[in-house]
C-alpha positions as CSV (number, residue, x, y, z in Angstrom):
1,M,25.5,12.7,-28.7
2,T,26.4,9.2,-28.4
3,L,30.1,7.8,-29.8
4,S,27.8,5.5,-31.6
5,F,25.9,8.0,-33.2
6,V,28.7,10.1,-34.2
7,R,30.8,7.6,-35.3
8,S,28.0,6.1,-37.5
9,L,27.8,9.5,-39.3
10,R,31.6,9.1,-39.9
11,R,31.3,6.0,-41.4
12,G,28.2,7.7,-43.5
13,A,25.8,5.0,-42.3
14,D,22.2,6.2,-41.7
15,P,21.6,8.2,-39.1
16,R,18.3,7.2,-38.0
17,A,19.5,3.8,-38.6
18,A,21.4,5.1,-35.0
19,N,18.4,5.6,-33.4
20,K,16.6,2.3,-33.7
21,I,17.4,0.3,-30.0
22,P,19.1,-3.2,-30.4
23,R,16.7,-6.1,-29.6
24,V,18.2,-7.6,-27.1
25,N,17.2,-11.7,-26.1
26,S,16.6,-12.0,-22.2
27,V,15.9,-16.2,-23.2
28,P,19.0,-18.4,-24.2
29,G,18.4,-19.5,-27.5
30,D,17.9,-18.2,-31.5
31,G,15.2,-15.5,-30.0
32,R,12.0,-18.0,-29.9
33,L,9.9,-18.9,-26.9
34,G,9.5,-22.1,-27.9
35,R,13.2,-23.0,-28.8
36,A,15.1,-21.3,-25.9
37,R,16.7,-24.8,-24.0
38,L,17.1,-23.5,-20.3
39,P,19.6,-25.5,-18.3
40,A,19.0,-28.2,-16.6
41,S,19.5,-26.7,-13.4
42,A,16.7,-24.6,-13.7
43,H,13.8,-27.5,-14.4
44,A,15.2,-29.3,-11.0
45,R,15.0,-26.6,-8.8
46,G,11.7,-25.8,-7.6
47,A,9.3,-22.7,-7.7
48,R,11.2,-20.0,-6.1
49,L,9.0,-18.4,-3.1
50,A,7.3,-14.5,-4.1
51,Y,8.5,-12.9,-1.2
52,R,11.7,-14.4,0.7
53,G,13.7,-13.5,3.8
54,G,14.0,-9.6,4.3
55,M,10.3,-9.0,1.9
56,G,8.3,-11.1,4.1
57,K,9.7,-9.6,7.2
58,I,9.1,-6.4,5.9
59,L,5.3,-7.3,4.4
60,L,4.8,-8.9,7.7
61,F,6.0,-6.2,9.9
62,L,3.8,-3.3,7.8
63,I,0.5,-5.6,8.4
64,G,1.1,-5.4,11.9
65,V,1.9,-1.6,12.4
66,F,-1.0,-1.1,10.2
67,A,-3.1,-3.1,12.6
68,V,-1.9,-1.9,15.6
69,I,-2.6,1.8,14.1
70,M,-6.3,0.4,13.6
71,L,-6.8,-0.9,16.9
72,I,-6.0,2.5,18.5
73,S,-8.6,4.2,16.0
74,I,-11.4,2.1,16.6
75,A,-10.5,2.5,20.6
76,I,-10.5,6.0,20.5
77,S,-13.1,6.6,18.4
78,A,-15.4,3.8,20.7
79,L,-14.1,6.5,23.5
80,H,-15.5,9.7,21.4
81,F,-18.6,7.9,21.3
82,L,-19.2,6.9,25.0
83,F,-18.4,10.5,25.5
84,Y,-20.9,11.8,23.7
85,V,-23.3,10.0,25.0
86,A,-22.3,10.4,28.6
87,L,-22.6,14.6,27.5
88,I,-26.0,13.3,26.0
89,A,-27.0,11.3,29.6
90,V,-25.6,14.7,31.7
91,I,-27.5,17.7,29.5
92,V,-30.5,15.0,29.8
93,V,-30.6,14.9,33.6
94,G,-29.5,18.3,34.1
95,A,-32.4,19.5,32.4
96,L,-35.2,17.5,34.0
97,R,-33.9,18.4,37.9
98,L,-33.9,22.1,36.3
99,T,-37.8,21.3,35.0
100,G,-38.6,19.0,38.3
101,S,-37.4,21.6,40.6
102,A,-39.4,24.1,38.6
103,R,-42.3,22.3,39.1
104,R,-41.7,21.5,42.5
105,R,-41.5,25.4,43.2
106,R,-44.7,26.7,41.4
107,A,-46.2,23.4,43.3
108,R,-45.6,24.5,46.9
109,R,-47.3,28.2,46.1
């Protein structure tokens, strides 16, 4: 139990009222957005950038790392494809040589 809840019970207040979340206004004024008055300096300044300083550098670094990983993956994939093409070519050439030599032997007899 919180200290404010215990104090409200001692004063005889409704215990359910202690559990209510207090209303906090994040905008200066009486809580209505239309009547909120911001300081003049807030209006005079330009809009802040979405990602300033370190955050932008971190994002660019992460995008660069992702691009490098993609390029490495593409290169490995291409080498994998070329390996299988070469393997099939070796099998075909080997099969043609074996069948060709068998034909020559039959022709000699």
